[in-house]
C-alpha positions as CSV (number, residue, x, y, z in Angstrom):
1,X,-23.4,-38.8,45.6
2,X,-26.7,-38.6,43.5
3,X,-30.4,-39.0,44.3
4,X,-33.3,-40.0,42.3
5,X,-36.1,-38.7,44.0
6,X,-39.8,-39.7,43.6
7,X,-41.2,-38.3,46.8
8,X,-41.7,-40.2,49.5
9,X,-39.1,-42.4,48.5
10,X,-35.7,-41.7,46.8
11,X,-32.9,-43.8,45.8
12,X,-29.4,-42.3,47.2
13,X,-26.4,-43.7,45.1
14,X,-23.1,-43.4,47.7
15,X,-19.6,-44.8,46.5
16,X,-16.3,-44.9,47.0
17,X,-15.0,-44.1,50.5
18,X,-17.2,-43.2,53.5
19,X,-14.9,-42.1,56.2
20,X,-14.5,-39.4,58.7
21,X,-13.8,-37.2,55.9
22,X,-16.9,-38.2,54.0
23,X,-19.3,-38.4,56.3
24,X,-20.3,-34.9,57.2
25,X,-21.3,-34.1,53.6
26,X,-23.3,-37.6,53.4
27,X,-25.0,-37.0,56.6
28,X,-26.0,-33.6,55.3
29,X,-27.3,-35.1,52.1
30,X,-29.1,-38.0,53.5
31,X,-30.7,-35.3,56.4
32,X,-31.8,-32.9,53.4
33,X,-33.3,-35.5,51.5
34,X,-35.4,-36.9,54.6
35,X,-36.0,-33.1,55.4
36,X,-37.6,-32.5,51.9
37,X,-40.1,-35.5,52.3
38,X,-38.2,-38.5,50.7
39,X,-39.1,-40.3,54.2
40,X,-38.7,-43.8,52.2
41,X,-34.7,-44.2,51.3
42,X,-33.1,-46.7,49.2
43,X,-29.0,-45.9,49.9
44,X,-27.4,-47.8,47.1
45,X,-24.3,-49.0,48.3
46,X,-22.7,-51.4,45.6
47,X,-19.8,-48.9,44.5
48,X,-18.8,-48.3,48.4
49,X,-15.0,-49.3,48.3
50,X,-14.5,-48.8,52.5
51,X,-16.9,-47.8,55.2
52,X,-15.6,-47.1,58.7
53,X,-18.0,-46.6,61.8
54,X,-18.4,-43.3,61.0
55,X,-20.0,-43.9,58.1
56,X,-22.0,-46.9,59.8
57,X,-23.1,-44.2,62.4
58,X,-24.6,-41.7,59.4
59,X,-26.5,-44.7,58.2
60,X,-27.6,-45.3,61.4
61,X,-28.8,-41.7,62.1
62,X,-30.0,-41.6,58.8
63,X,-32.4,-44.5,59.5
64,X,-33.6,-43.2,62.7
65,X,-34.6,-39.9,61.2
66,X,-36.5,-41.5,58.2
67,X,-38.3,-43.7,60.9
68,X,-39.2,-40.6,63.0
69,X,-40.7,-39.2,60.0
70,X,-42.9,-42.2,59.1
71,X,-40.3,-43.7,56.5
72,X,-37.3,-46.1,56.5
73,X,-34.0,-46.4,55.0
74,X,-32.5,-49.4,53.0
75,X,-29.3,-50.3,51.8
76,X,-29.6,-51.5,48.4
77,X,-26.6,-53.8,46.8
78,X,-24.1,-53.5,49.5
79,X,-20.7,-54.2,48.4
80,X,-18.7,-57.3,49.9
81,X,-16.8,-54.6,52.2
82,X,-20.2,-52.9,53.7
83,X,-21.8,-56.5,54.2
84,X,-18.9,-57.4,56.0
85,X,-18.9,-54.8,58.6
86,X,-22.7,-55.0,58.7
87,X,-22.6,-58.8,59.5
88,X,-20.2,-57.8,62.3
89,X,-21.8,-55.6,63.8
90,X,-25.2,-57.1,63.8
91,X,-26.9,-54.3,61.7
92,X,-29.5,-56.4,59.7
93,X,-32.5,-54.7,61.7
94,X,-31.4,-51.2,61.7
95,X,-29.9,-51.1,58.5
96,X,-31.8,-53.8,56.3
97,X,-31.1,-54.8,52.6
98,X,-33.4,-53.5,50.2
99,X,-34.8,-55.1,46.6
100,X,-35.7,-53.6,43.4
101,X,-38.8,-54.6,41.9
102,X,-40.5,-53.3,39.3
103,X,-41.0,-49.2,39.7
104,X,-39.3,-47.8,42.8
105,X,-37.1,-49.3,45.1
106,X,-39.1,-50.9,47.8
107,X,-37.2,-50.1,51.3
108,X,-37.5,-52.2,54.2
109,X,-37.5,-55.3,52.5
110,X,-35.1,-58.5,52.1
111,X,-33.1,-59.1,49.5
């Protein structure tokens, strides 16, 4: 996990597996970013090779926390595996895709 922060926004890069073993650390990382003032998160999941239900749960919890803080959480460049699970679960409204324009990532926008 890495983050590039420019409060009130941050880009968080996740890669590898997001499963029951990695979820606690990812949850702590995302919640700390939001608590630290980065309420607009773009989570780059382009390098995620596997995501399970626990991973989706962590992303939804972080999205809810960001919204409660007046921000948003969007997924940047979802990998095929992530996109497939999001499509099956109809999660587009809760975990929307983000796009990159000049400057910082814009959370909450369609790709």
